N, C-alpha and C positions, 0 to 999 in steps of 0.2 A: 719434706725434703729429705733427701738421701745424705747420709753421713758415713764416713769411714772411721773404722776403730782398729787398733792393733791388738793382738792377742797379748794378754799379759803373761810374761814368762816368770815363773817363780824363782826366787833366789833359793838355791840349795846348799846344804852343808856338804862338804867334801874333804876326804882325807886320801892322800896318795900313799900307796904302799911302796916305800922306798927301800925296804929290807931292813933287817936287824931286829933284835929283841926290843929295843925302845920303841920303835915305830909300830911293830906288831902289838905290843902292849897298849899303845895309845888307841889303836884301831879296835882291838878287842874290848877295851874298856868302854868305848863308845857303843859298840854293838851290844855289849851286856847291859849297858844303862837302858837299852830299848827293850830289855826282856829276852833277848836271843842268846844263843850260845855260839861260841866260836873257838877255834884251835889253830895255833900257829904251828905250821910244819916247817921247821927251820931247815935250812941247808946252807950251801955255799953259793953266794952270788944269786944268780936268777933262778935257782932251783927251789927257792922259798915260796911258800904260798899260805894263805889263811883260808880256812874252811868255815863258813858261816852257816849255821843251821837256821833257815828261815822258817816262817810259819808253814809254808807249803812245799818248800823245796831247799836245795843247798846252793850257796854261792861259793865260787872258788876264786879267790882274789889272788892273782899271780903278781909277782914282782913287777913293779912299774904301773899296775892297774890303779884305777881310781874308784873309790867307794863313795857313792852319793846317796843322800837321804832325801827322797821326795815321794809325794803321793803315799805317805806314811808307811814306806818300806825302803829297804836298802836296794841299790842297784850297782852292778859292777860294770865298768867300761874300760876297754883297752885304752891306752893313751891316745890313739888315733881317733877313736870313736868319741872319747871325751872331748878333745879339743875341737872337733867338728860341731859338737853340740852345745858347748858351754864357753862363756868368756868370763874371766875373773872380774868380780865387782871391786871397783877401786875406791868407792866412797865409803 
């Protein structure tokens, strides 16, 4: 008998880069806990970004972007891409 199954979607941890030193510090601490390096390039308003040195490449987290951890690595998403792919877990 044929059965139907849904693909399990993993729950991912996410931080949004809302700007400022406190938010940048929270993100950089999370990144450094995984053994990677990161650097906040502060600026005014939307000119801020965080550079994350990955194992194989660099991620550039711009103001308003989301940083998600899944598949054992960090992924950067623009707000539009993030909200198309993920929905917040409310439980």
